[in-house]
C-alpha positions, -999 to +999 in steps of 0.1 A: -080-210+240-115-216+224-095-226+192-074-252+209-108-266+229-127-273+199-097-288+184-113-323+193-145-317+181-128-304+149-106-341+146-135-361+151-158-346+122-128-348+103-121-384+105-157-386+099-156-367+068-116-387+059-141-418+058-166-403+036-135-388+013-122-426+009-153-434-006-151-407-030-117-417-037-126-450-050-147-436-074-128-404-084-094-417-080-097-451-089-127-460-110-121-423-126-157-413-122-172-385-108-199-394-087-224-376-073-245-398-056-227-392-024-246-362-014-278-384-017-262-420+001-246-395+033-279-390+044-293-424+031-270-441+055-276-413+082-314-416+081-314-457+080-292-457+113-311-431+131-346-445+123-332-483+134-318-472+163-351-452+173-368-482+164-349-502+189-327-518+169-289-524+182-268-496+171-239-521+154-267-537+137-282-504+125-245-489+113-247-527+090-277-523+076-272-485+066-239-495+049-260-522+029-282-493+020-255-472+006-242-503-013-277-505-031-276-465-037-242-472-057-256-500-074-288-477-086-260-461-102-245-484-113-275-497-134-283-464-146-244-462-160-238-493-175-273-508-182-291-475-194-258-460-211-267-429-188-228-410-185-222-416-152-223-378-140-260-379-145-263-413-132-253-401-100-273-369-103-307-393-110-299-415-081-296-387-059-328-368-068-347-406-061-326-404-025-340-375-015-378-388-019-366-424-003-349-402+028-378-386+032-400-414+035-370-432+055-376-407+085-413-391+077-399-361+084-372-337+077-353-344+106-347-372+134-333-369+168-310-395+178-296-382+216-269-401+230-284-398+259-315-414+252-300-439+229-271-461+227-251-452+200-211-458+194-199-420+194-212-392+204-199-353+208-201-353+248-173-375+244-150-362+219-118-380+233-135-412+233-149-406+197-116-398+181-101-431+192-132-451+178-130-434+146-093-441+143-100-478+149-129-475+122-102-455+095-077-481+101-099-510+096-115-498+068-079-490+052-067-523+062-097-544+048-093-517+011-058-523+008-063-561+012-096-562-014-081-540-041-045-561-039-072-592-049-078-603-085-115-582-081-098-557-067-068-554-093-093-554-120-114-526-107-081-507-105-073-519-140-111-504-153-107-472-136-070-471-156-076-481-187-113-495-195-103-504-235-076-523-224-091-541-195-121-550-219-097-566-243-082-585-217-116-602-209-121-580-182-164-570-174-158-534-169-196-527-165-192-552-131-163-539-119-179-504-124-207-514-103-190-529-080-169-498-071-198-475-069-213-500-045-183-501-022-177-462-023-213-454-016-214-482+011-186-462+026-204-430+026-233-443+039-209-458+068-200-420+073-233-408+074-244-433+101-213-425+122-224-386+114-259-388+131-245-404+160-220-381+170-242-350+159-275-363+178-295-361+146-305-370+111-314-341+089-326-342+051-298-319+041-273-332+060-256-344+025-256-313+006-223-303-005-207-337+007-189-345-023-173-309-024-159-317+012-151-351+000-128-339-031-113-312-008-104-340+014-089-357-011-068-333-028-056-322+007-044-358+016-029-362-019-009-334-013+000-342+022+014-379+011+028-366-019+066-371-004+060-408+009+061-438-013+033-444-037+014-471-017-022-477-020-027-477+018-008-444+024-029-425+001-062-438+016-044-426+054-038-393+032-069-392+024-085-394+061-060-369+072-071-344+047-106-345+062-089-337+094-072-310+081-102-296+065-121-295+094-093-278+115-091-251+090-128-252+089-124-245+130-100-215+123-121-200+099-150-196+128-125-190+153-112-159+131-149-149+131-151-151+094-184-154+077-185-193+077-216-195+053-190-185+028-166-217+035-182-240+010-177-215-018-140-211-005-139-250-005-153-252-039-126-226-052-098-245-036-109-275-051-114-262-087-074-243-081-058-278-070-078-297-097-065-272-121-028-274-111-018-308-129-030-288-161-016-257-155+018-275-146+018-294-178+011-267-199+041-246-183+063-276-190+056-278-225+057-241-228+092-242-214+104-274-234+131-263-261+116-273-295+132-304-306+157-296-337+145-315-365+173-340-375+182-347-411+168-384-419+191-408-417+213-417-450+220-456-458+252-464-460+269-469-495+290-492-505+321-490-528+306-510-560+274-495-573+259-481-541+250-518-530+256-534-493+279-557-485+275-585-460 
């Protein structure tokens, strides 16, 4: 029964990390960029939201400002990558290091309490059922907004940039600008997840983003597997990513219930992500190995005419 009792909390956390995974999906799947800014920007969103609420700012306004702070973090990574020519993965690492100091300055110390008994918050783990409903509303609104945006001309050009940068550039699309916009949107969503996470758990911590990229990738991969049999629709894929976050945390809770060492869970998550990332490679390699070698056909012989080999009309 303890496992069933813990399910509402697992679903709530899964939805929060599912929102983060949607941000990861935009960079990893849409832009084809491995963005490691995530580990820093999730903490930035949480730190900004927590400190503003503690200072007496309305919680909804605090969440909005946290989202903007995440967008600025994505902008910094985009500038490193596009204007300074730094590879995307290194640009994300640099921004992540910068955000460590920034987050520490924002909070003034390693962690801050944000008790729901003292401050007005949107969600709290003390009311997990209500939190699930609110988080489902957040996820639905976000998926609907992204579905609309990526159907616009700007959104379509961002998707084209991730699909084929060279062809997009040849078509007159500003590839660098689209990468920056995509990184800003992604990290804004990640910061939103961080702002909701600190409210739910009741504190902000400088280490709260450590390993976030692994959890996000795990949710993306699980979500794609879940919706693989459904029509290839962008909104369905985003919804699948959110479901992937829920599944990940239900499995996490199941591991806790079994009494296994939870300190090894991130290592297991990394291994699972590695295996799922390798599956397409193994699959293609196996298909190529099993494919019969095409018989070399003789070169075509031009038809001969009856008179001197010349063709007649």
